ROVODO-681752 format. One record per residue (C-alpha): x, y, z. Coordinates in Angstrom, 3 decimals, decimal comma. Layout:
N
+----------+----------+----------+
|       c1 |       c2 |       c3 |
+----------+----------+----------+
|        X |        Y |        Z |
...
+----------+----------+----------+
***
This chain:
230
+----------+----------+----------+
|       c1 |       c2 |       c3 |
+----------+----------+----------+
|    0,000 |    0,000 |    0,000 |
|    1,455 |    3,344 |   -1,055 |
|    1,517 |    6,053 |    1,591 |
|    0,321 |    9,459 |    0,469 |
|    3,122 |   12,031 |    0,655 |
|    2,295 |   14,514 |    3,380 |
|    1,513 |   18,114 |    2,525 |
|    4,606 |   20,240 |    3,021 |
|    4,686 |   23,109 |    5,507 |
|    5,429 |   26,701 |    4,600 |
|    9,131 |   27,199 |    3,944 |
|    9,662 |   29,269 |    7,089 |
|    8,290 |   26,378 |    9,160 |
|    9,982 |   23,561 |    7,230 |
|   12,503 |   21,672 |    9,353 |
|   14,978 |   21,468 |    6,477 |
|   14,972 |   25,257 |    6,211 |
|   15,319 |   25,730 |    9,959 |
|   18,192 |   23,267 |   10,067 |
|   19,819 |   24,860 |    7,030 |
|   19,766 |   28,304 |    8,643 |
|   21,257 |   26,825 |   11,796 |
|   24,080 |   25,217 |    9,799 |
|   24,773 |   28,501 |    8,014 |
|   24,957 |   30,446 |   11,284 |
|   27,015 |   27,814 |   13,082 |
|   29,491 |   27,587 |   10,219 |
|   30,100 |   31,333 |   10,203 |
|   30,582 |   31,372 |   13,972 |
|   33,029 |   28,469 |   13,892 |
|   35,033 |   30,038 |   11,068 |
|   35,435 |   33,170 |   13,173 |
|   36,518 |   31,152 |   16,225 |
|   39,086 |   29,087 |   14,334 |
|   40,584 |   32,111 |   12,619 |
|   41,028 |   33,813 |   15,970 |
|   42,452 |   30,791 |   17,814 |
|   46,115 |   31,762 |   18,286 |
|   46,978 |   28,295 |   19,591 |
|   46,552 |   26,808 |   16,115 |
|   49,317 |   26,553 |   13,573 |
|   48,700 |   27,804 |   10,051 |
|   48,316 |   24,218 |    8,885 |
|   45,947 |   23,262 |   11,724 |
|   43,817 |   26,299 |   10,995 |
|   43,618 |   25,509 |    7,293 |
|   42,752 |   21,856 |    7,951 |
|   40,024 |   22,692 |   10,444 |
|   38,463 |   25,345 |    8,231 |
|   38,541 |   23,083 |    5,188 |
|   36,962 |   20,182 |    7,082 |
|   34,262 |   22,443 |    8,483 |
|   33,500 |   23,812 |    5,036 |
|   33,242 |   20,383 |    3,406 |
|   31,141 |   18,864 |    6,190 |
|   28,784 |   21,839 |    6,481 |
|   28,386 |   22,068 |    2,704 |
|   27,424 |   18,402 |    2,570 |
|   24,767 |   18,924 |    5,237 |
|   23,344 |   21,956 |    3,428 |
|   23,149 |   19,988 |    0,171 |
|   21,368 |   17,106 |    1,907 |
|   18,851 |   19,473 |    3,519 |
|   18,192 |   21,170 |    0,183 |
|   17,649 |   17,795 |   -1,478 |
|   15,235 |   16,780 |    1,291 |
|   13,324 |   20,056 |    0,933 |
|   12,900 |   19,539 |   -2,810 |
|   12,301 |   15,787 |   -2,764 |
|    9,296 |   16,119 |   -0,452 |
|    7,824 |   18,773 |   -2,728 |
|    8,467 |   16,690 |   -5,833 |
|    6,782 |   13,704 |   -4,198 |
|    3,765 |   15,718 |   -3,086 |
|    3,402 |   17,369 |   -6,497 |
|    3,615 |   14,022 |   -8,309 |
|    0,907 |   12,652 |   -6,008 |
|   -1,411 |   15,581 |   -6,717 |
|   -0,745 |   15,536 |  -10,461 |
|   -1,597 |   11,835 |  -10,534 |
|   -5,145 |   12,757 |   -9,432 |
|   -5,739 |   14,464 |  -12,776 |
|   -6,598 |   11,636 |  -15,210 |
|   -4,612 |   12,167 |  -18,399 |
|   -3,573 |    8,662 |  -19,445 |
|   -5,519 |    5,700 |  -20,874 |
|   -6,450 |    4,570 |  -17,363 |
|   -5,596 |    0,944 |  -18,017 |
|   -5,587 |   -0,972 |  -14,733 |
|   -3,302 |   -3,791 |  -13,702 |
|   -4,613 |   -7,178 |  -14,725 |
|   -6,177 |   -5,938 |  -17,963 |
|   -5,786 |   -8,554 |  -20,671 |
|   -3,549 |   -7,854 |  -23,636 |
|   -6,536 |   -7,770 |  -25,973 |
|   -8,471 |   -5,326 |  -23,822 |
|   -5,346 |   -3,224 |  -23,340 |
|   -4,940 |   -2,908 |  -27,105 |
|   -8,568 |   -1,831 |  -27,526 |
|   -8,320 |    0,750 |  -24,742 |
|   -5,059 |    2,155 |  -26,078 |
|   -6,528 |    2,516 |  -29,544 |
|   -9,592 |    4,274 |  -28,161 |
|   -7,445 |    6,633 |  -26,116 |
|   -5,207 |    7,498 |  -29,072 |
|   -8,256 |    8,282 |  -31,191 |
|   -9,789 |   10,463 |  -28,487 |
|   -6,451 |   12,177 |  -27,860 |
|   -5,973 |   12,992 |  -31,527 |
|   -9,434 |   14,548 |  -31,607 |
|   -8,714 |   16,553 |  -28,467 |
|   -5,436 |   17,837 |  -29,894 |
|   -7,326 |   19,358 |  -32,813 |
|   -9,724 |   21,237 |  -30,548 |
|   -9,399 |   24,830 |  -29,411 |
|   -9,790 |   25,929 |  -25,823 |
|  -13,580 |   26,359 |  -25,929 |
|  -14,060 |   23,032 |  -27,674 |
|  -12,034 |   21,299 |  -24,998 |
|  -14,166 |   22,850 |  -22,308 |
|  -17,265 |   21,601 |  -24,100 |
|  -15,724 |   18,149 |  -24,539 |
|  -14,978 |   17,951 |  -20,827 |
|  -18,507 |   19,013 |  -19,961 |
|  -19,920 |   16,308 |  -22,224 |
|  -17,533 |   13,710 |  -20,807 |
|  -18,742 |   14,465 |  -17,302 |
|  -22,383 |   14,521 |  -18,359 |
|  -22,256 |   11,154 |  -20,088 |
|  -19,592 |    9,508 |  -17,962 |
|  -17,183 |    9,202 |  -20,889 |
|  -13,953 |    8,517 |  -19,035 |
|  -11,881 |    8,090 |  -22,199 |
|  -12,914 |   11,495 |  -23,544 |
|  -12,270 |   13,041 |  -20,149 |
|   -8,756 |   11,618 |  -19,999 |
|   -7,890 |   12,525 |  -23,571 |
|   -9,160 |   16,094 |  -23,231 |
|   -7,295 |   16,658 |  -19,990 |
|   -4,147 |   15,175 |  -21,522 |
|   -4,342 |   17,536 |  -24,489 |
|   -4,966 |   20,542 |  -22,254 |
|   -2,084 |   19,511 |  -20,000 |
|    0,308 |   19,091 |  -22,913 |
|   -0,635 |   22,535 |  -24,246 |
|   -0,180 |   24,202 |  -20,856 |
|   -3,843 |   25,170 |  -20,568 |
|   -3,773 |   25,447 |  -16,804 |
|   -7,103 |   27,253 |  -16,717 |
|   -8,915 |   24,214 |  -18,132 |
|   -7,102 |   21,874 |  -15,731 |
|   -7,786 |   24,226 |  -12,832 |
|  -11,505 |   24,420 |  -13,655 |
|  -11,788 |   20,647 |  -13,814 |
|   -9,695 |   20,136 |  -10,677 |
|  -11,632 |   22,800 |   -8,772 |
|  -14,908 |   21,063 |   -9,527 |
|  -13,815 |   17,467 |   -9,022 |
|  -10,858 |   17,614 |   -6,629 |
|  -11,417 |   20,906 |   -4,865 |
|   -9,793 |   24,288 |   -5,614 |
|   -7,201 |   23,766 |   -2,904 |
|   -5,614 |   20,908 |   -4,863 |
|   -4,762 |   23,049 |   -7,884 |
|   -3,644 |   25,893 |   -5,641 |
|   -1,330 |   23,537 |   -3,798 |
|    0,053 |   22,218 |   -7,070 |
|    0,779 |   25,744 |   -8,263 |
|    2,490 |   26,628 |   -4,980 |
|    4,657 |   23,512 |   -5,204 |
|    5,680 |   24,253 |   -8,790 |
|    6,545 |   27,799 |   -7,803 |
|    8,627 |   26,616 |   -4,874 |
|   10,519 |   24,062 |   -6,965 |
|   11,271 |   26,680 |   -9,602 |
|   12,928 |   28,852 |   -6,952 |
|   10,274 |   31,561 |   -7,123 |
|    7,481 |   32,787 |   -4,891 |
|    7,498 |   33,197 |   -1,122 |
|    9,879 |   30,252 |   -0,655 |
|   12,641 |   31,953 |   -2,610 |
|   14,082 |   34,036 |    0,222 |
|   13,945 |   31,193 |    2,722 |
|   15,515 |   28,784 |    0,236 |
|   18,419 |   31,180 |   -0,308 |
|   18,877 |   31,831 |    3,404 |
|   18,987 |   28,131 |    4,266 |
|   20,585 |   26,479 |    1,244 |
|   22,916 |   29,055 |   -0,311 |
|   26,436 |   27,831 |   -1,005 |
|   28,794 |   28,351 |    1,895 |
|   31,792 |   30,585 |    1,366 |
|   34,882 |   28,461 |    0,897 |
|   37,568 |   29,671 |    3,321 |
|   40,568 |   31,254 |    1,623 |
|   42,815 |   29,128 |    3,819 |
|   41,606 |   26,007 |    2,008 |
|   43,411 |   27,100 |   -1,144 |
|   46,746 |   26,880 |    0,693 |
|   46,105 |   23,536 |    2,379 |
|   48,130 |   21,387 |   -0,031 |
|   51,053 |   23,802 |    0,067 |
|   50,994 |   23,883 |    3,860 |
|   50,895 |   20,090 |    4,054 |
|   53,816 |   19,775 |    1,676 |
|   55,750 |   22,319 |    3,686 |
|   54,993 |   20,465 |    6,919 |
|   56,178 |   17,194 |    5,339 |
|   59,411 |   18,787 |    4,147 |
|   60,013 |   20,369 |    7,556 |
|   59,438 |   17,037 |    9,292 |
|   61,784 |   15,226 |    6,920 |
|   64,442 |   17,922 |    7,378 |
|   64,111 |   17,727 |   11,145 |
|   64,464 |   13,943 |   11,005 |
|   67,614 |   14,165 |    8,868 |
|   69,135 |   16,761 |   11,168 |
|   68,347 |   14,571 |   14,181 |
|   70,022 |   11,566 |   12,548 |
|   73,040 |   13,643 |   11,605 |
|   73,327 |   14,933 |   15,165 |
|   73,221 |   11,384 |   16,551 |
|   75,932 |   10,235 |   14,153 |
|   78,152 |   13,196 |   15,016 |
|   77,761 |   12,599 |   18,758 |
|   80,925 |   11,068 |   20,310 |
|   80,465 |    7,430 |   21,238 |
|   81,552 |    7,962 |   24,842 |
|   78,636 |   10,345 |   25,324 |
|   76,265 |    7,473 |   24,578 |
+----------+----------+----------+
***
């Protein structure tokens, strides 16, 4: 049994957004603390800042993906309530499937030739006479042509106006527009990569060379030490 995707909350109340803002704020605070920690070497500072950046960026990306995936799932669920396919159920025989597909293709071709007013009339007749194939074909043609007004009228009458409104709000959110835009940016914007990260490889190489030099000098000092000194 498939579970219906839950309706999503407003962006400013969505947990992914709240968590994303918290990550953004925490990251900035930690960057400040690390940069002002005089006990750290240049290499330690660069390593800590780089690790923080990579880890925090990963969390932000995961939260953004969660935010969008729930909206995609909810939108797909709502869109599936608008019949715009042949409506062939599981278990239909191959022969019956072929007949239904042929009928749908014929009805769809007719619907594609209709103008907006004709499609409205076709939908009205489909509802009046219970012609499910004509209903599906007309809605499919209107959907393909982006005639949201026809879909909205049908959905408002048969699914409730709130369904189409919710679908529109979800599309707007997923496109990065509407009231979610500011919250999306605040929570999921790319973190600023610390300048110190650019020098990390150089600092590590320098630390390796310094360690190797120190080791060679220590060996040389031991060899030069008189044997009687132990």
